[in-house]
C-alpha positions in Angstrom: -6.3 14.2 -5.1 -4.6 15.9 -2.2 -6.0 14.6 1.1 -6.9 11.2 -0.3 -6.0 8.1 1.8 -3.4 5.7 0.6 -1.8 2.5 1.9 1.8 1.7 0.9 3.0 -1.9 1.3 6.7 -2.7 0.7 9.3 -4.8 2.5 12.1 -2.4 1.7 12.3 0.2 4.5 13.9 2.8 2.3 11.3 2.5 -0.5 8.5 2.6 2.2 10.0 5.8 3.7 10.6 7.5 0.3 7.0 6.9 -0.9 5.5 7.9 2.4 7.5 11.2 2.5 6.7 12.0 -1.1 2.9 11.3 -0.7 2.7 13.2 2.6 4.5 16.2 1.1 1.7 16.3 -1.5 -1.0 16.2 1.2 -2.0 12.6 1.0 -3.0 10.7 4.2 -0.6 7.7 4.2 -0.6 4.5 6.1 2.2 1.9 5.5 2.9 -1.8 6.0 6.1 -3.8 5.8 4.4 -7.0 4.4 1.1 -8.2 2.9 -0.2 -9.7 6.2 0.2 -6.3 7.9 -1.4 -4.6 5.0 -4.4 -6.9 5.2 -4.7 -6.2 8.9 -4.7 -2.4 8.3 -7.4 -2.9 5.6 -9.8 -4.2 8.2 -10.1 -0.7 9.8 -8.9 1.6 7.0 -10.3 2.0 3.5 -7.7 3.8 1.3 -8.5 5.3 -2.1 -5.2 3.9 -3.4 -3.0 0.9 -2.4 0.6 0.8 -3.7 2.0 -2.7 -3.2 5.2 -4.3 -4.0 4.5 -7.3 -6.2 7.3 -9.4 -4.8 6.8 -9.5 -1.1 8.2 -12.3 1.1 5.5 -14.7 2.3 2.3 -13.5 0.7 3.1 -11.6 -2.5 1.1 -8.7 -3.9 -1.1 -10.7 -6.4 -2.0 -13.3 -3.8 -2.9 -10.7 -1.2 -5.1 -8.9 -3.8 -6.9 -12.0 -5.0 -10.0 -11.9 -2.6 -11.1 -8.3 -3.6 -12.0 -6.8 -6.9 -9.5 -4.1 -8.0 -8.6 -1.8 -10.8 -5.0 -2.4 -11.8 -2.7 -0.1 -13.7 0.5 -1.0 -15.4 3.7 0.5 -13.8 
């Protein structure tokens, strides 16, 4: 899946940086957001193959942000 696009959404800067560095080192194209609102704004112009989202974000959490679109979920 190298070269695939991903969006990482997490309010913890260290987690965000770690996941971004790991995915980029494997050749993934990575965009990131610090909250769900920013992630939704990014999705208006970017269609990632994978979205990794913290489920307990401040404001709008992961499940509420995901509600309007059909998705495939996997257990962590």
